[in-house]
Structure formats: C-alpha cells, structure tokens
LUMBARO-644008 format. One line per field, with one value per residue (C-alpha): x, y, z; residue in three letters. Coordinates in nm, 4 decimals, decimal comma. Layout:
<recs>
px: (X / ...)
py: (Y / ...)
pz: (Z / ...)
resn: (ALA / ...)
</recs>
This chain:
<recs>
px: (10,0022 / 10,1809 / 10,5334 / 10,4875 / 10,6779 / 10,4698 / 10,2603 / 10,5435 / 10,7254 / 11,0911 / 11,3300 / 11,4330 / 11,1156 / 10,9679 / 10,6908 / 10,3987 / 10,3122 / 9,9496 / 9,8934 / 10,0693 / 9,8341 / 9,5313 / 9,6272 / 9,3755 / 9,6628 / 9,7913 / 9,4429 / 9,3959 / 9,7270 / 9,6468 / 9,3030 / 9,4511 / 9,7026 / 9,4219 / 9,2182 / 9,5163 / 9,5567 / 9,1909 / 9,2119 / 9,5223 / 9,4587 / 9,1116 / 9,2352 / 9,5375 / 9,3428 / 9,0121 / 9,0476 / 9,1523 / 8,9148 / 8,9227 / 8,6504 / 8,5493 / 8,6811 / 9,0232 / 9,2433 / 9,4029 / 9,3290 / 9,1707 / 9,1065 / 8,7583 / 8,7024 / 8,5855 / 8,9013 / 9,0957 / 9,4415 / 9,5126 / 9,2341 / 9,3700 / 9,7312 / 9,6391 / 9,4470 / 9,7276 / 9,9984 / 9,8143 / 9,7328 / 10,0869 / 10,2465 / 9,9910 / 10,0694 / 10,4414 / 10,3749 / 10,1587 / 10,4359 / 10,6924 / 10,4838 / 10,4000 / 10,7709 / 10,8238 / 10,5492 / 10,7010 / 11,0414 / 10,9131 / 10,9748 / 11,3397 / 11,3958 / 11,5674 / 11,5897 / 11,2919 / 11,3669 / 11,3698 / 11,0376 / 10,8917 / 11,0134 / 10,8633 / 10,5243 / 10,5322 / 10,6200 / 10,3248 / 10,0951 / 10,2060 / 10,1954 / 9,8572 / 9,7119 / 9,8520 / 9,7254 / 9,3824 / 9,3613 / 9,5011 / 9,2528 / 8,9736 / 9,0983 / 9,1181 / 8,7601 / 8,6252 / 8,8302 / 8,7283 / 8,3646 / 8,3407 / 8,4987 / 8,2822 / 7,9667 / 8,0811 / 8,1714 / 7,9549 / 7,8179 / 7,9009 / 7,9454 / 8,3177 / 8,2638 / 7,9983 / 8,2446 / 8,4762 / 8,2045 / 8,2419 / 8,6155 / 8,5548 / 8,3000 / 8,5325 / 8,8083 / 8,5716 / 8,4237 / 8,7549 / 8,8985 / 8,6228 / 8,6897 / 9,0581 / 8,9729 / 8,8079 / 9,0936 / 9,3681 / 9,1752 / 9,1544 / 9,5322 / 9,5692 / 9,3668 / 9,5778 / 9,9022 / 9,7721 / 9,6852 / 10,0363 / 10,1888 / 9,9750 / 10,0650 / 10,4199 / 10,6893 / 10,6914 / 11,0280 / 11,0403 / 11,1612 / 11,4783 / 11,5275 / 11,6222 / 11,9202 / 12,0690 / 11,9905 / 12,1298 / 12,4969 / 12,7390 / 12,8406 / 13,1333 / 13,1087 / 13,0994 / 12,9026 / 13,1126 / 13,1930 / 13,1449 / 13,3595 / 13,6316 / 13,5119 / 13,1489 / 13,1100 / 13,1164 / 13,4539 / 13,5974 / 13,7455 / 14,0969 / 14,0116 / 13,8436 / 13,9659 / 13,9005 / 13,6406 / 13,7614 / 13,8002 / 13,8683 / 14,2217 / 14,2996 / 14,2607 / 14,4369 / 14,1786 / 14,3896 / 14,5532 / 14,8476 / 14,7656 / 14,4150 / 14,3077 / 13,9886 / 13,8109 / 13,7227 / 13,3718)
py: (3,2715 / 3,5021 / 3,3937 / 3,0624 / 2,7362 / 2,4347 / 2,6510 / 2,8510 / 3,1704 / 3,2427 / 3,0622 / 3,2702 / 3,4783 / 3,5406 / 3,3032 / 3,4415 / 3,1944 / 3,3104 / 3,2558 / 2,9185 / 2,7991 / 2,9193 / 2,7253 / 2,4495 / 2,2050 / 2,2810 / 2,2477 / 1,9122 / 1,7800 / 1,8809 / 1,7232 / 1,3993 / 1,4050 / 1,4320 / 1,1565 / 0,9211 / 0,9804 / 0,8957 / 0,5724 / 0,4168 / 0,5730 / 0,4239 / 0,0802 / 0,0853 / 0,2096 / 0,0239 / -0,2026 / -0,5077 / -0,6869 / -1,0076 / -1,2500 / -1,3732 / -1,7168 / -1,6006 / -1,3064 / -1,2993 / -0,9866 / -1,0168 / -0,7638 / -0,6190 / -0,6600 / -1,0222 / -1,1273 / -1,0696 / -0,9512 / -0,8541 / -0,5947 / -0,4183 / -0,4396 / -0,3034 / -0,0078 / 0,0768 / 0,0501 / 0,2640 / 0,5265 / 0,5536 / 0,5783 / 0,8433 / 1,0304 / 1,0601 / 1,1187 / 1,4224 / 1,5678 / 1,5035 / 1,6679 / 1,9626 / 2,0265 / 1,9820 / 2,2337 / 2,4766 / 2,4575 / 2,4080 / 2,7697 / 2,7357 / 2,4715 / 2,6533 / 2,3614 / 2,3112 / 1,9390 / 1,9007 / 2,0828 / 1,8540 / 1,5450 / 1,6741 / 1,7311 / 1,3886 / 1,2277 / 1,4035 / 1,2964 / 0,9321 / 0,8934 / 1,0652 / 0,8424 / 0,5286 / 0,6205 / 0,7065 / 0,3490 / 0,1991 / 0,3959 / 0,2622 / -0,0924 / -0,0160 / 0,1126 / -0,1903 / -0,4334 / -0,2903 / -0,2454 / -0,6022 / -0,7487 / -0,5363 / -0,6674 / -1,0234 / -0,9532 / -1,1303 / -0,8782 / -0,9328 / -0,7258 / -0,6873 / -0,5915 / -0,3376 / -0,1619 / -0,0875 / -0,0439 / 0,3336 / 0,3042 / 0,0418 / 0,2608 / 0,5613 / 0,3674 / 0,2789 / 0,6286 / 0,8131 / 0,5647 / 0,6741 / 1,0427 / 0,9815 / 0,8549 / 1,1864 / 1,3881 / 1,2041 / 1,2152 / 1,5931 / 1,5972 / 1,4070 / 1,6747 / 1,9547 / 1,7807 / 1,7266 / 2,0950 / 2,1904 / 1,9534 / 2,0877 / 2,4415 / 2,3674 / 2,6316 / 2,9930 / 3,0116 / 3,3889 / 3,3118 / 3,1638 / 3,3428 / 3,6697 / 3,5024 / 3,4242 / 3,7559 / 3,9765 / 4,0599 / 4,0103 / 4,3210 / 4,5050 / 4,3214 / 4,5401 / 4,4539 / 4,3008 / 4,5161 / 4,4407 / 4,1535 / 4,2120 / 4,1826 / 4,2319 / 4,5118 / 4,7854 / 4,9507 / 5,0587 / 5,3955 / 5,2708 / 5,2537 / 5,5893 / 5,8153 / 6,1766 / 6,2487 / 6,3477 / 6,7060 / 6,8397 / 6,9559 / 7,2964 / 7,5544 / 7,8817 / 8,1537 / 8,4003 / 8,2152 / 8,3777 / 8,5844 / 8,6507 / 8,9950 / 9,1077 / 9,3380 / 9,6819 / 9,8072)
pz: (-0,6229 / -0,8642 / -0,9433 / -0,7665 / -0,8004 / -0,6949 / -0,4648 / -0,3049 / -0,3933 / -0,4476 / -0,2141 / 0,0863 / 0,0971 / 0,4421 / 0,5501 / 0,7451 / 1,0277 / 1,0404 / 0,6699 / 0,6922 / 0,9661 / 0,7706 / 0,4582 / 0,3738 / 0,3370 / 0,6882 / 0,8360 / 0,6614 / 0,7928 / 1,1501 / 1,1152 / 0,9808 / 1,2663 / 1,5263 / 1,3583 / 1,3657 / 1,7395 / 1,7979 / 1,5971 / 1,7471 / 2,0895 / 2,1214 / 2,0187 / 2,2486 / 2,5513 / 2,5242 / 2,2226 / 2,4228 / 2,6617 / 2,8629 / 2,9572 / 3,3012 / 3,2251 / 3,1073 / 3,2101 / 2,8656 / 2,6636 / 2,3222 / 2,0485 / 2,0809 / 1,7067 / 1,7039 / 1,8928 / 1,5707 / 1,6703 / 1,3120 / 1,3159 / 1,6234 / 1,5046 / 1,1637 / 1,3059 / 1,5486 / 1,2817 / 1,0265 / 1,2883 / 1,4257 / 1,0814 / 0,9813 / 1,3037 / 1,2238 / 0,8532 / 0,9307 / 1,1447 / 0,8694 / 0,5973 / 0,8222 / 0,8692 / 0,4946 / 0,4177 / 0,6654 / 0,4948 / 0,1388 / 0,0405 / 0,1468 / -0,1220 / -0,4069 / -0,6494 / -0,8793 / -0,9030 / -0,5240 / -0,4975 / -0,7600 / -0,5734 / -0,2473 / -0,4099 / -0,5769 / -0,2428 / -0,0812 / -0,3642 / -0,3576 / 0,0201 / 0,0550 / -0,2153 / -0,0538 / 0,2916 / 0,1572 / 0,0307 / 0,3532 / 0,5640 / 0,3421 / 0,4055 / 0,7776 / 0,7852 / 0,6005 / 0,8090 / 1,1467 / 1,0494 / 0,9226 / 1,2334 / 1,4615 / 1,2939 / 1,3649 / 1,7270 / 1,9822 / 2,2281 / 2,5929 / 2,9034 / 2,8415 / 2,4792 / 2,5723 / 2,8016 / 2,5081 / 2,2454 / 2,2294 / 2,1638 / 1,8960 / 1,7206 / 1,7471 / 1,5734 / 1,2893 / 1,2572 / 1,2558 / 1,0095 / 0,7743 / 0,8457 / 0,7777 / 0,4294 / 0,3462 / 0,4937 / 0,3081 / -0,0196 / 0,0255 / 0,0767 / -0,2505 / -0,4268 / -0,2754 / -0,3720 / -0,7261 / -0,7530 / -0,6429 / -0,8971 / -1,1810 / -1,0802 / -1,1907 / -1,1994 / -1,3042 / -1,4807 / -1,4364 / -1,0845 / -1,2268 / -1,5602 / -1,3910 / -1,2274 / -1,5632 / -1,7252 / -1,4538 / -1,4870 / -1,2005 / -0,9992 / -1,1527 / -1,4847 / -1,7933 / -2,1012 / -2,3775 / -2,6744 / -3,0404 / -3,1602 / -3,4167 / -3,7700 / -3,6818 / -3,9304 / -3,6699 / -3,6420 / -3,3119 / -3,2254 / -3,3120 / -3,6849 / -3,6917 / -3,9758 / -4,0333 / -4,2988 / -4,6452 / -4,7620 / -4,4177 / -4,4811 / -4,3478 / -4,6229 / -4,6403 / -4,5958 / -4,8018 / -5,0898 / -5,2674 / -5,5698 / -5,4675 / -5,3673 / -5,2221 / -5,4670 / -5,3403 / -5,3984)
resn: (MET / GLU / GLY / ALA / SER / PHE / GLY / ALA / GLY / ARG / ALA / GLY / ALA / ALA / LEU / ASP / PRO / ILE / SER / PHE / ILE / LYS / ARG / PRO / GLN / THR / ILE / LEU / ARG / ILE / THR / ALA / TRP / VAL / PHE / SER / ILE / VAL / VAL / PHE / GLY / SER / ILE / VAL / ASN / GLU / GLY / TYR / VAL / ASN / SER / GLU / SER / SER / PRO / GLU / LEU / HIS / CYS / ILE / TYR / ASN / LYS / ASN / GLU / GLY / ALA / CYS / ASN / TYR / GLY / ILE / ALA / ILE / GLY / ILE / ILE / ALA / PHE / PHE / ALA / CYS / ILE / PHE / PHE / LEU / VAL / LEU / ASP / LEU / ASN / PHE / GLN / GLU / ILE / SER / SER / VAL / LYS / ASP / ARG / ARG / ARG / ALA / VAL / LEU / LEU / ASP / LEU / ALA / PHE / SER / GLY / LEU / TRP / SER / PHE / LEU / TRP / PHE / VAL / CYS / PHE / CYS / PHE / LEU / ALA / ASN / GLN / TRP / GLN / GLN / THR / LYS / LYS / SER / GLU / GLU / VAL / ASN / GLN / GLY / ALA / ASP / ALA / ALA / ARG / ALA / GLY / ILE / ALA / PHE / SER / PHE / PHE / SER / ILE / ILE / THR / TRP / VAL / ALA / LEU / VAL / VAL / LYS / ALA / LEU / GLN / ARG / TYR / ARG / MET / GLY / THR / ASP / MET / SER / LEU / PHE / ALA / THR / ASP / GLN / LEU / SER / ALA / ALA / PRO / GLY / THR / SER / TYR / PRO / GLY / TYR / PRO / THR / GLY / SER / GLY / VAL / GLU / GLY / THR / GLU / THR / TYR / GLN / SER / PRO / PRO / PHE / THR / GLU / THR / LEU / ASP / THR / SER / PRO / LYS / GLY / TYR / GLN / VAL / PRO / ALA / TYR)
</recs>
C-alpha cells in the first residue's frame, strides 16, 4: 500500500468495509474464530460421557479431565481474542501514533505466535489421549465430537501460523515517514514566512540608499549656449 504505516494509510482516512472483509488477515481471523467455536463447542456438548455403572460424567479423552479443560480453555480464549483483534484491525487506521501502531502489531505477532504453539500442544494432547481411550458404547456416541476437536485443533495451528506471517509482514512494512513529514513542513494558516535575520548579509529596505551619481543635473548650465548651425 502506497504511503502506508504498518499496513494502513493515514489516520482518519475512510475505510471501505468491503475491502476490509476481503483482506486475507480478516478472513484468517474469522476462520480462526469459527475453528475455536468448533473445538470448545464439541468438547462442552459431547466431550463428557458416563458409564452404565456410574452416572458421573468423565472426559471422553481417556477420562482425563485435564484434556477437556485444556481444549475448552484454549478455544474460549481464542474465541475472544479473535473478536478483540478484529475490532483492533477495524480501528487500526484511526490510530495516529506510530508507536501505538507498532505496539498493536507486536501484540498481534506475539499473541498469534503463542497461540500457534498452544494449539499445537492441544492437538498433540487430545490426539494422544484419544489413542489411549478404551472404546465403549458411550465413547462411540461422542466419537465424532472427539475427532472434531482434534481435527480443528490441527486446523487452528495452520490458521494461527498464517496470522503470525501476516503480522510479521505488517511489522516489516514499517512506516512511510512521508505521512508525517508533511505535517511539520506545512506552515500554519495565517503565518507568514520569516524574513532575513539582521546581519545576514542581505540588507532590508530600511537601509536602501540611492545609487551614486544620480543627482539632478541642470539641463541648461549657466554660461553654456547651444551653437547654431
């Protein structure tokens, strides 16, 4: 983008909603938001089963409560984080300070990198516990939800890694200082340009003197007569 500062134009410029929705970064955030809903939604709804001998609910992933709690926690935090960063992206162009824009991009980069790693841990954790789960009739009823949690954890890794790449591109883009140099160069309304300082070698109109040899001469001096031809 010409004249861009960390991927956005001058502060206060109009933002086209259609172009905002079509941005790869916006599409990735919405995708990550949907994936997080699938992960924690599938675990909350069908991730807990009970046996015939006991009415107590257990986590479907090898009865490991930590696996279900971890998947739910990571998914819910990712859900709210996607909403937060979507709002930040929507208002990013309104940020006039270069330092604040830089902090916002660094926050996006750090959080996306951290959640890429946490989603990788979630995928490995759930997949490992699912392999150790003893199959039963109750487990088979929630098997699709368990597999969905594992699959969309893996898809979330890819999505958040892509967000890391986009944030890194924005950070490397940096700032076009021409956006801010014009503010300093332009003079305020009604302000005149300063004149030459005293003693600069250029004299003002007050010290102007008439050139030499310009005294008024008498066109017909006394004693002089025009010869007749």
